[in-house]
C-alpha positions as a Markdown table, in Angstrom:
| # | Residue | x | y | z |
|---|---|---|---|---|
| 1 | Leu | -38.4 | -12.6 | 23.2 |
| 2 | Ser | -42.1 | -13.3 | 23.3 |
| 3 | Glu | -43.4 | -16.9 | 23.4 |
| 4 | Ala | -44.7 | -16.6 | 19.8 |
| 5 | Glu | -41.2 | -15.6 | 18.6 |
| 6 | Lys | -39.6 | -18.5 | 20.5 |
| 7 | Val | -42.1 | -21.0 | 19.0 |
| 8 | Tyr | -41.3 | -19.6 | 15.5 |
| 9 | Ile | -37.6 | -20.1 | 16.0 |
| 10 | Val | -38.0 | -23.6 | 17.5 |
| 11 | His | -40.3 | -24.8 | 14.7 |
| 12 | Gly | -37.9 | -23.3 | 12.1 |
| 13 | Val | -34.9 | -25.2 | 13.6 |
| 14 | Gln | -36.9 | -28.5 | 13.4 |
| 15 | Glu | -37.2 | -27.9 | 9.6 |
| 16 | Asp | -33.4 | -27.0 | 9.3 |
| 17 | Leu | -34.3 | -23.4 | 8.5 |
| 18 | Arg | -33.2 | -20.7 | 10.8 |
| 19 | Val | -34.5 | -17.1 | 11.0 |
| 20 | Asp | -31.6 | -15.7 | 8.9 |
| 21 | Gly | -31.9 | -18.5 | 6.3 |
| 22 | Arg | -29.0 | -20.7 | 7.5 |
| 23 | Gly | -29.1 | -24.4 | 8.1 |
| 24 | Cys | -28.5 | -25.9 | 11.5 |
| 25 | Glu | -24.7 | -26.5 | 10.9 |
| 26 | Asp | -24.0 | -23.2 | 9.1 |
| 27 | Tyr | -21.9 | -20.4 | 10.4 |
| 28 | Arg | -22.4 | -16.7 | 9.8 |
| 29 | Cys | -19.8 | -14.8 | 7.8 |
| 30 | Val | -16.6 | -14.5 | 9.9 |
| 31 | Glu | -14.3 | -11.5 | 9.4 |
| 32 | Val | -10.7 | -12.1 | 10.5 |
| 33 | Glu | -7.9 | -9.5 | 10.5 |
| 34 | Thr | -4.5 | -10.0 | 12.0 |
| 35 | Asp | -1.7 | -7.6 | 13.0 |
| 36 | Val | -4.1 | -4.9 | 14.0 |
| 37 | Val | -2.4 | -3.6 | 17.2 |
| 38 | Ser | 1.1 | -2.2 | 16.7 |
| 39 | Asn | 2.6 | -2.6 | 20.2 |
| 40 | Thr | 2.0 | -6.4 | 20.6 |
| 41 | Ser | 3.9 | -9.5 | 19.5 |
| 42 | Gly | 0.7 | -10.6 | 17.6 |
| 43 | Ser | -2.9 | -9.6 | 17.4 |
| 44 | Ala | -6.2 | -10.3 | 15.7 |
| 45 | Arg | -9.7 | -9.0 | 15.4 |
| 46 | Val | -12.6 | -11.3 | 14.7 |
| 47 | Lys | -16.2 | -10.4 | 13.9 |
| 48 | Leu | -18.8 | -13.1 | 13.8 |
| 49 | Gly | -22.2 | -11.6 | 13.1 |
| 50 | His | -22.6 | -8.9 | 15.8 |
| 51 | Thr | -19.9 | -10.5 | 18.0 |
| 52 | Asp | -16.6 | -8.6 | 17.9 |
| 53 | Phe | -13.4 | -9.6 | 19.7 |
| 54 | Leu | -9.9 | -8.1 | 19.7 |
| 55 | Val | -7.0 | -10.2 | 20.9 |
| 56 | Gly | -3.4 | -9.1 | 21.6 |
| 57 | Val | -0.5 | -11.4 | 22.5 |
| 58 | Lys | 2.5 | -10.0 | 24.3 |
| 59 | Ala | 5.7 | -12.0 | 24.8 |
| 60 | Glu | 7.7 | -11.2 | 27.9 |
| 61 | Met | 10.6 | -13.0 | 29.5 |
| 62 | Gly | 9.8 | -14.8 | 32.8 |
| 63 | Thr | 10.8 | -17.8 | 34.9 |
| 64 | Pro | 9.5 | -21.3 | 34.1 |
| 65 | Lys | 7.0 | -22.9 | 36.5 |
| 66 | Leu | 8.6 | -25.3 | 39.1 |
| 67 | Glu | 6.6 | -28.3 | 37.8 |
| 68 | Lys | 7.5 | -27.5 | 34.2 |
| 69 | Pro | 11.1 | -26.2 | 34.2 |
| 70 | Asn | 11.7 | -26.6 | 30.5 |
| 71 | Glu | 8.5 | -25.0 | 29.2 |
| 72 | Gly | 7.1 | -21.5 | 28.7 |
| 73 | Tyr | 3.4 | -20.8 | 29.4 |
| 74 | Leu | 0.4 | -18.8 | 28.5 |
| 75 | Glu | -1.6 | -16.4 | 30.6 |
| 76 | Phe | -5.1 | -15.3 | 29.7 |
| 77 | Phe | -7.0 | -12.1 | 30.6 |
| 78 | Val | -10.5 | -11.4 | 29.3 |
| 79 | Asp | -12.1 | -7.9 | 29.6 |
| 80 | Cys | -15.8 | -7.6 | 28.7 |
| 81 | Ser | -16.3 | -3.9 | 27.6 |
| 82 | Ala | -19.3 | -2.1 | 29.0 |
| 83 | Asn | -19.9 | -0.9 | 25.4 |
| 84 | Ala | -20.6 | -4.6 | 24.4 |
| 85 | Thr | -23.9 | -4.7 | 26.3 |
| 86 | Pro | -25.5 | -2.8 | 29.2 |
| 87 | Glu | -25.3 | -5.9 | 31.3 |
| 88 | Phe | -21.5 | -5.5 | 31.6 |
| 89 | Glu | -21.6 | -2.1 | 33.3 |
| 90 | Gly | -19.8 | -1.9 | 36.6 |
| 91 | Arg | -18.6 | -5.4 | 37.5 |
| 92 | Gly | -21.3 | -7.2 | 35.3 |
| 93 | Gly | -18.8 | -8.5 | 32.8 |
| 94 | Asp | -16.2 | -9.8 | 35.4 |
| 95 | Asp | -18.0 | -13.2 | 35.9 |
| 96 | Leu | -18.2 | -13.8 | 32.1 |
| 97 | Gly | -14.6 | -12.8 | 31.6 |
| 98 | Thr | -13.4 | -15.2 | 34.3 |
| 99 | Glu | -15.5 | -18.0 | 32.8 |
| 100 | Ile | -14.0 | -17.4 | 29.3 |
| 101 | Ala | -10.5 | -17.2 | 30.7 |
| 102 | Asn | -11.0 | -20.5 | 32.6 |
| 103 | Thr | -12.3 | -22.2 | 29.5 |
| 104 | Leu | -9.2 | -21.0 | 27.5 |
| 105 | Tyr | -6.9 | -22.4 | 30.3 |
| 106 | Arg | -8.7 | -25.8 | 30.0 |
| 107 | Ile | -8.2 | -25.9 | 26.2 |
| 108 | Phe | -4.5 | -25.0 | 26.3 |
| 109 | Asn | -3.7 | -27.1 | 29.4 |
| 110 | Asn | -2.2 | -29.9 | 27.4 |
| 111 | Lys | 1.1 | -30.6 | 25.5 |
| 112 | Ser | -0.5 | -30.9 | 22.0 |
| 113 | Ser | -2.2 | -27.5 | 21.6 |
| 114 | Val | 1.0 | -25.3 | 21.6 |
| 115 | Asp | 4.6 | -26.4 | 21.7 |
| 116 | Leu | 5.5 | -24.8 | 25.1 |
| 117 | Arg | 9.0 | -26.3 | 25.0 |
| 118 | Ser | 9.9 | -23.9 | 22.1 |
| 119 | Leu | 9.2 | -21.0 | 24.5 |
| 120 | Cys | 11.9 | -22.2 | 26.9 |
| 121 | Ile | 15.2 | -20.1 | 26.7 |
| 122 | Ser | 17.2 | -21.8 | 29.5 |
| 123 | Pro | 15.6 | -24.5 | 31.7 |
| 124 | Arg | 14.6 | -23.4 | 35.2 |
| 125 | Glu | 15.9 | -19.9 | 34.6 |
| 126 | His | 14.3 | -18.1 | 31.6 |
| 127 | Cys | 11.3 | -18.7 | 29.3 |
| 128 | Trp | 8.8 | -16.7 | 27.2 |
| 129 | Val | 5.5 | -16.0 | 28.8 |
| 130 | Leu | 2.7 | -15.2 | 26.3 |
| 131 | Tyr | 0.1 | -12.8 | 27.8 |
| 132 | Val | -3.1 | -13.2 | 25.8 |
| 133 | Asp | -5.3 | -10.2 | 26.4 |
| 134 | Val | -8.9 | -10.5 | 25.0 |
| 135 | Leu | -11.3 | -7.6 | 24.7 |
| 136 | Leu | -15.0 | -8.2 | 24.0 |
| 137 | Leu | -16.1 | -5.2 | 21.9 |
| 138 | Glu | -19.6 | -6.3 | 20.9 |
| 139 | Cys | -21.8 | -9.1 | 22.2 |
| 140 | Gly | -24.0 | -10.8 | 19.6 |
| 141 | Gly | -24.1 | -14.4 | 20.6 |
| 142 | Asn | -21.7 | -17.4 | 20.2 |
| 143 | Leu | -18.9 | -15.8 | 22.2 |
| 144 | Phe | -16.8 | -18.9 | 22.8 |
| 145 | Asp | -16.5 | -19.8 | 19.1 |
| 146 | Ala | -15.5 | -16.3 | 18.1 |
| 147 | Ile | -12.9 | -16.0 | 20.9 |
| 148 | Ser | -11.3 | -19.3 | 20.0 |
| 149 | Ile | -10.9 | -18.2 | 16.4 |
| 150 | Ala | -9.5 | -14.9 | 17.5 |
| 151 | Val | -6.9 | -16.5 | 19.9 |
| 152 | Lys | -5.8 | -18.9 | 17.2 |
| 153 | Ala | -5.4 | -16.1 | 14.6 |
| 154 | Ala | -3.5 | -13.9 | 17.1 |
| 155 | Leu | -1.1 | -16.8 | 18.0 |
| 156 | Phe | -0.5 | -17.5 | 14.3 |
| 157 | Asn | 0.4 | -13.8 | 13.9 |
| 158 | Thr | 2.8 | -13.8 | 17.0 |
| 159 | Arg | 6.5 | -13.2 | 16.4 |
| 160 | Ile | 8.8 | -13.9 | 19.3 |
| 161 | Pro | 12.4 | -12.4 | 19.2 |
| 162 | Arg | 15.1 | -15.0 | 18.8 |
| 163 | Val | 17.4 | -15.2 | 21.9 |
| 164 | Arg | 20.9 | -16.4 | 22.4 |
| 165 | Val | 22.2 | -17.5 | 25.8 |
| 166 | Leu | 25.9 | -16.6 | 26.1 |
| 167 | Glu | 28.0 | -18.1 | 28.9 |
| 168 | Asp | 31.3 | -16.6 | 30.0 |
| 169 | Glu | 34.4 | -18.4 | 31.5 |
| 170 | Glu | 33.0 | -18.1 | 35.0 |
| 171 | Gly | 29.7 | -19.8 | 34.0 |
| 172 | Ala | 27.6 | -16.6 | 34.2 |
| 173 | Lys | 24.9 | -16.5 | 31.6 |
| 174 | Asp | 24.0 | -13.5 | 29.6 |
| 175 | Ile | 20.9 | -13.2 | 27.3 |
| 176 | Glu | 21.1 | -11.5 | 24.0 |
| 177 | Leu | 18.1 | -10.5 | 21.9 |
| 178 | Ser | 18.4 | -10.3 | 18.2 |
| 179 | Asp | 18.2 | -6.8 | 16.7 |
| 180 | Asp | 16.7 | -8.0 | 13.4 |
| 181 | Pro | 12.9 | -7.7 | 13.6 |
| 182 | Tyr | 12.6 | -10.5 | 11.0 |
| 183 | Asp | 14.8 | -12.8 | 13.1 |
| 184 | Cys | 12.1 | -14.3 | 15.2 |
| 185 | Ile | 10.4 | -17.6 | 16.0 |
| 186 | Arg | 6.8 | -18.5 | 15.1 |
| 187 | Leu | 4.4 | -20.7 | 17.0 |
| 188 | Ser | 2.9 | -23.7 | 15.2 |
| 189 | Val | -0.9 | -23.3 | 15.6 |
| 190 | Glu | -1.8 | -26.5 | 13.6 |
| 191 | Asn | -2.9 | -28.3 | 16.8 |
| 192 | Val | -4.6 | -25.3 | 18.4 |
| 193 | Pro | -8.3 | -26.2 | 18.7 |
| 194 | Cys | -11.3 | -24.1 | 18.0 |
| 195 | Ile | -14.5 | -24.2 | 20.1 |
| 196 | Val | -17.7 | -25.3 | 18.4 |
| 197 | Thr | -20.7 | -24.4 | 20.6 |
| 198 | Leu | -23.9 | -26.5 | 19.9 |
| 199 | Cys | -27.1 | -25.1 | 21.3 |
| 200 | Lys | -30.0 | -27.6 | 21.9 |
| 201 | Ile | -33.2 | -26.1 | 20.6 |
| 202 | Gly | -36.2 | -28.4 | 20.7 |
| 203 | Cys | -35.1 | -31.8 | 19.5 |
| 204 | Arg | -32.3 | -30.5 | 17.3 |
| 205 | His | -29.1 | -28.5 | 17.8 |
| 206 | Val | -27.6 | -25.6 | 16.0 |
| 207 | Val | -24.1 | -24.1 | 15.7 |
| 208 | Asp | -23.2 | -20.4 | 15.8 |
| 209 | Ala | -26.4 | -19.4 | 17.6 |
| 210 | Thr | -27.6 | -15.8 | 17.6 |
| 211 | Leu | -28.7 | -14.1 | 20.8 |
| 212 | Gln | -32.3 | -14.9 | 19.9 |
| 213 | Glu | -31.6 | -18.6 | 19.4 |
| 214 | Glu | -29.6 | -18.7 | 22.6 |
| 215 | Ala | -32.7 | -17.4 | 24.4 |
| 216 | Cys | -34.6 | -20.4 | 23.1 |
| 217 | Ser | -31.9 | -22.9 | 24.3 |
| 218 | Leu | -31.7 | -24.3 | 27.9 |
| 219 | Ala | -28.5 | -26.3 | 27.3 |
| 220 | Ser | -25.4 | -25.9 | 25.2 |
| 221 | Leu | -22.3 | -28.1 | 24.6 |
| 222 | Leu | -18.9 | -26.5 | 24.1 |
| 223 | Val | -16.6 | -28.8 | 22.2 |
| 224 | Ser | -13.0 | -27.9 | 21.4 |
| 225 | Val | -11.9 | -29.6 | 18.2 |
| 226 | Thr | -8.6 | -29.8 | 16.4 |
| 227 | Ser | -8.0 | -29.5 | 12.7 |
| 228 | Lys | -7.9 | -33.3 | 12.5 |
| 229 | Gly | -11.3 | -33.6 | 14.2 |
| 230 | Val | -10.0 | -34.7 | 17.6 |
| 231 | Val | -12.1 | -33.6 | 20.6 |
| 232 | Thr | -9.8 | -32.2 | 23.3 |
| 233 | Cys | -12.2 | -30.7 | 25.8 |
| 234 | Met | -16.0 | -30.6 | 26.4 |
| 235 | Arg | -18.2 | -28.6 | 28.7 |
| 236 | Lys | -21.9 | -28.3 | 29.2 |
| 237 | Val | -23.4 | -24.8 | 29.7 |
| 238 | Gly | -27.0 | -23.9 | 30.8 |
| 239 | Lys | -29.6 | -25.2 | 33.2 |
| 240 | Gly | -31.2 | -27.7 | 30.9 |
| 241 | Ser | -30.3 | -31.4 | 30.5 |
| 242 | Leu | -28.9 | -33.3 | 27.6 |
| 243 | Asp | -29.5 | -37.0 | 27.1 |
| 244 | Pro | -26.5 | -39.2 | 26.1 |
| 245 | Glu | -27.8 | -39.8 | 22.6 |
| 246 | Ser | -27.9 | -36.0 | 22.0 |
| 247 | Ile | -24.4 | -35.6 | 23.3 |
| 248 | Phe | -23.0 | -38.1 | 20.9 |
| 249 | Glu | -24.9 | -36.5 | 18.0 |
| 250 | Met | -23.5 | -33.1 | 19.0 |
| 251 | Met | -19.9 | -34.4 | 19.2 |
| 252 | Glu | -20.2 | -35.8 | 15.7 |
| 253 | Ser | -21.6 | -32.5 | 14.5 |
| 254 | Ser | -18.8 | -30.6 | 16.2 |
| 255 | Lys | -16.1 | -32.8 | 14.5 |
| 256 | Arg | -17.7 | -32.1 | 11.0 |
| 257 | Val | -18.1 | -28.4 | 11.6 |
| 258 | Gly | -14.8 | -28.0 | 13.3 |
| 259 | Lys | -12.8 | -29.5 | 10.5 |
| 260 | Val | -14.4 | -27.2 | 7.9 |
| 261 | Leu | -13.8 | -24.2 | 10.3 |
| 262 | His | -10.1 | -25.0 | 10.7 |
| 263 | Val | -9.5 | -25.4 | 6.9 |
| 264 | Ser | -11.3 | -22.1 | 6.1 |
| 265 | Leu | -9.4 | -20.2 | 8.9 |
| 266 | Gln | -5.9 | -21.6 | 8.0 |
| 267 | Ser | -6.6 | -20.8 | 4.3 |
| 268 | Leu | -7.6 | -17.2 | 5.2 |
| 269 | Leu | -4.6 | -16.6 | 7.5 |
| 270 | His | -2.1 | -17.9 | 5.0 |
| 271 | Lys | -3.8 | -15.8 | 2.2 |
| 272 | Glu | -3.7 | -12.7 | 4.3 |
| 273 | Glu | 0.0 | -13.2 | 5.3 |
| 274 | Ser | 1.0 | -13.7 | 1.6 |
| 275 | Leu | -0.2 | -10.1 | 0.9 |
| 276 | Gly | 2.7 | -8.8 | 3.0 |
| 277 | Pro | 2.9 | -5.5 | 4.9 |
| 278 | Lys | 1.3 | -3.6 | 2.0 |
| 279 | Arg | -2.1 | -5.3 | 2.5 |
| 280 | Pro | -5.0 | -2.9 | 2.9 |
| 281 | Arg | -6.2 | -2.3 | 6.5 |
| 282 | Val | -9.9 | -2.9 | 7.2 |
| 283 | Gly | -12.1 | -1.5 | 10.0 |
| 284 | Phe | -11.6 | 1.3 | 12.5 |
| 285 | Leu | -8.3 | -0.2 | 13.7 |
| 286 | Gly | -6.7 | 0.3 | 10.2 |
């Protein structure tokens, strides 16, 4: 961006009017579609402006971790496709992929986000491991918000086969998976947070920044917010500084925006699910 373009964007933000006509706390149109990959336990595709993510969740049987013997766990892998932007060619996207995965680990590293006890089959022996694979298809700004929406939608769509543990007279255990595809357990995603990224531009901050707006921002605040407006995690990104007053303002904004985001997403997911298997498929994955 030229200096004149940056000045134009900054001055517009001060007047609560962004280049595309939105206010400072307005999101772009979000497209969400679940159950888009057939060979997964759950999947979702989210398009936020020109940012496009595909998430697949695969449930596999594993052994509980030593420190948490009666819980399952989640593993995250993020792949930034070279088609998303030329910067990701070669190993260019590896650092960003690792950063996103580490952020997801931090968000889900608590007991309230997902009921990990429901993933335990038999303590210390067997549990479900959810492998969450994220693919960045197109990069158009505000990656963290889009990825958190996609992960929540994919977890909502996840079906895990119901398992029975049978024990014979000698005490040996045998695991039996249900043959009925509809006999499965679902994860409660009510407490799964969404990330709200607030970019500091001039004296104000904006949500859902475009690439051009991100170029005008020296510092951003990533805030993960639950549907009840509880902040579970916070992280500063960028080389610039944020004064304490700005941080408190950003946190209040994230709570307001996060609540609305959760309500809209839950409504959309339940509406899509109510259409059943006959719902029309949208996009190239249909």
